[in-house]
C-alpha positions as CSV (number, residue, x, y, z in Angstrom):
1,X,83.3,51.5,46.1
2,X,79.9,53.1,45.9
3,X,79.4,56.8,45.5
4,X,78.5,58.8,48.6
5,X,74.9,59.4,49.3
6,X,73.3,62.8,49.1
7,X,74.2,65.3,51.8
8,X,71.4,65.6,54.4
9,X,70.6,69.3,55.0
10,X,71.5,70.4,58.5
11,X,67.9,71.2,59.4
12,X,66.8,67.7,58.6
13,X,69.7,66.2,60.6
14,X,68.7,68.3,63.6
15,X,65.1,67.4,63.3
16,X,66.0,63.7,63.2
17,X,68.2,64.1,66.3
18,X,65.4,65.9,68.2
19,X,62.8,63.3,67.3
20,X,64.1,61.0,70.1
21,X,63.4,61.9,73.7
22,X,66.1,62.7,76.3
23,X,69.7,63.8,75.9
24,X,71.5,63.6,72.6
25,X,74.3,61.2,72.0
26,X,77.8,62.7,72.4
27,X,80.1,61.4,69.7
28,X,83.5,60.2,70.7
29,X,87.0,61.0,69.3
30,X,87.4,59.2,66.0
31,X,84.2,60.5,64.5
32,X,85.2,62.7,61.5
33,X,82.7,65.4,62.5
34,X,85.0,66.3,65.4
35,X,87.9,66.9,62.9
36,X,86.1,69.2,60.5
37,X,85.8,73.0,60.6
38,X,82.1,73.6,61.3
39,X,79.9,75.8,59.0
40,X,79.2,79.3,60.2
41,X,75.7,79.6,61.4
42,X,73.7,81.7,58.9
43,X,70.1,80.7,59.4
44,X,70.4,77.0,58.5
45,X,68.0,76.4,61.4
46,X,64.8,78.5,61.6
47,X,64.3,80.2,65.0
48,X,62.0,77.6,66.5
49,X,64.2,74.7,65.5
50,X,67.3,76.6,66.7
51,X,65.7,77.1,70.1
52,X,64.8,73.4,70.3
53,X,68.4,72.5,69.4
54,X,69.9,74.9,71.9
55,X,67.7,73.4,74.6
56,X,68.7,69.9,73.6
57,X,72.4,70.9,73.9
58,X,71.7,72.3,77.3
59,X,69.9,69.1,78.5
60,X,72.7,66.9,77.1
61,X,75.5,69.1,78.7
62,X,73.7,68.8,82.1
63,X,73.2,65.1,81.7
64,X,76.8,64.3,80.8
65,X,77.6,66.3,83.0
66,X,79.8,69.0,81.6
67,X,80.4,72.7,81.6
68,X,80.3,73.1,77.8
69,X,79.1,71.4,74.7
70,X,79.6,72.2,71.0
71,X,77.3,71.2,68.2
72,X,79.8,68.9,66.5
73,X,79.9,66.8,69.6
74,X,76.3,65.7,68.8
75,X,77.1,65.3,65.1
76,X,76.0,68.7,63.9
77,X,78.8,70.7,62.1
78,X,77.5,74.2,62.9
79,X,79.4,76.9,64.8
80,X,77.2,76.8,67.9
81,X,78.2,75.9,71.4
82,X,76.7,76.2,74.9
83,X,78.4,76.8,78.2
84,X,77.3,76.8,81.9
85,X,79.4,76.3,85.0
86,X,77.9,76.4,88.5
87,X,81.5,76.0,89.8
88,X,80.7,73.7,92.8
89,X,84.4,73.4,93.8
90,X,86.4,73.9,97.0
91,X,87.7,77.4,97.7
92,X,91.4,76.4,97.1
93,X,90.4,75.2,93.6
94,X,88.4,78.2,92.9
95,X,91.3,80.5,93.8
96,X,94.0,78.6,92.0
97,X,92.0,78.1,88.8
98,X,89.9,81.3,88.7
99,X,86.8,79.2,88.5
100,X,83.8,81.4,88.9
101,X,80.1,80.5,88.2
102,X,79.0,81.1,84.7
103,X,75.3,81.3,83.7
104,X,73.9,79.4,80.8
105,X,74.8,81.1,77.5
106,X,74.9,80.3,73.8
107,X,77.9,81.0,71.6
108,X,77.2,81.4,67.9
109,X,80.0,81.8,65.4
110,X,82.5,82.4,68.2
111,X,86.2,83.2,67.8
112,X,88.8,84.1,70.3
113,X,92.2,85.7,70.6
114,X,94.6,86.0,73.6
115,X,94.0,89.1,75.8
116,X,97.5,89.3,77.2
117,X,100.7,87.3,77.3
118,X,100.0,85.1,80.4
119,X,99.5,81.4,80.0
120,X,98.2,78.9,82.6
121,X,98.2,75.1,82.6
122,X,95.7,72.8,84.2
123,X,94.2,69.4,83.7
124,X,91.4,69.4,81.2
125,X,88.9,66.8,80.0
126,X,86.4,66.4,77.2
127,X,83.0,64.7,76.9
128,X,84.2,63.3,73.5
129,X,87.3,61.8,75.1
130,X,85.7,60.1,78.1
131,X,87.7,58.7,81.0
132,X,90.9,60.8,80.6
133,X,92.3,64.2,81.3
134,X,95.6,66.0,80.3
135,X,97.3,69.2,81.1
136,X,96.7,72.0,78.6
137,X,98.5,75.3,78.5
138,X,96.2,78.1,77.4
139,X,96.0,81.9,77.4
140,X,94.9,83.1,80.8
141,X,92.5,85.5,79.3
142,X,90.9,85.8,75.8
143,X,88.7,88.1,73.9
144,X,85.7,86.2,72.6
145,X,83.6,87.6,69.7
146,X,80.5,86.2,68.0
147,X,76.8,86.3,68.6
148,X,74.2,84.8,70.9
149,X,71.3,82.7,69.7
150,X,69.2,85.8,69.0
151,X,71.9,87.3,66.8
152,X,73.0,89.9,69.3
153,X,76.8,90.7,69.1
154,X,79.2,89.2,71.7
155,X,82.5,90.9,72.4
156,X,83.7,90.0,75.9
157,X,86.9,89.3,77.7
158,X,87.0,86.0,79.7
159,X,89.6,85.1,82.2
160,X,90.4,82.2,84.6
161,X,88.4,79.0,84.1
162,X,85.7,80.6,82.0
163,X,88.4,81.5,79.5
164,X,89.4,77.9,79.3
165,X,85.9,76.8,78.7
166,X,85.2,79.1,75.8
167,X,88.6,78.2,74.2
168,X,87.8,74.5,74.5
169,X,84.4,74.8,73.0
170,X,85.5,77.2,70.2
171,X,88.3,74.8,69.4
172,X,85.7,72.1,68.8
173,X,84.2,74.3,66.1
174,X,87.5,74.4,64.3
175,X,88.0,70.6,64.4
176,X,90.5,70.8,67.3
177,X,90.4,68.5,70.4
178,X,92.1,69.4,73.6
179,X,94.5,66.6,73.1
180,X,96.0,68.5,70.2
181,X,97.1,71.2,72.6
182,X,97.9,68.9,75.6
183,X,101.2,67.9,77.2
184,X,100.7,64.2,76.4
185,X,103.1,63.0,79.2
186,X,100.4,64.3,81.6
187,X,97.6,62.1,80.2
188,X,95.9,60.4,83.1
189,X,92.8,58.4,83.6
190,X,90.1,60.0,85.7
191,X,90.8,57.4,88.4
192,X,94.5,58.1,88.5
193,X,93.9,61.8,88.5
194,X,91.6,61.6,91.5
195,X,93.9,59.3,93.4
196,X,97.3,60.9,92.6
197,X,96.9,64.5,91.3
198,X,93.7,66.0,92.9
199,X,95.5,69.2,94.0
200,X,94.3,72.5,92.4
201,X,97.4,72.9,90.2
202,X,99.4,70.2,88.3
203,X,102.9,70.9,89.7
204,X,103.1,67.5,91.4
205,X,102.0,65.7,88.3
206,X,104.6,67.6,86.2
207,X,107.4,66.5,88.5
208,X,106.4,62.9,88.7
209,X,105.4,62.4,85.0
210,X,108.2,64.5,83.6
211,X,106.6,67.4,81.7
212,X,107.1,71.2,81.9
213,X,104.7,73.9,82.9
214,X,104.7,77.4,81.4
């Protein structure tokens, strides 16, 4: 076996990614970058490059489409993620899931902790695990801390679907995929989910597929 090549500095890696036009490539489960704890952001990208990278994450998230994207999902092991959710869902879904519109925002070095004992379970998917969704039980509300892209402190309580989004994206920065937290008996293809379990909550799926909800 040969020896590993020299480690490419993160700034060089990002510059190379941004040299190609259009959305970035989203890496799929099985890539080691998705299973490593990402480096805390501490100026590895100078401000102009950071701004370009954040914009590329935004463009890639929209193109996917998705409501969140973490830097490791494009092969960059930095603790940076973006979220945005216009929440174009029916009223019954909005009420059941607490899905409210979220503006575009950048999460730098985020961390979360439960903000109360309540847990909720819903189907969840991931751009790095295309074609499937599974039920994940998560805290209904979390306190998220960190910074934004300008270094301003973030300390905010998220609830409902926004809480699920920030947990999902922060998990990516810790090398955790949603499947690690999922009820695997609930795993469904997107087609099966749309045909069989399109209701706002997963109670029917739980009964038919044989798993428990919190």
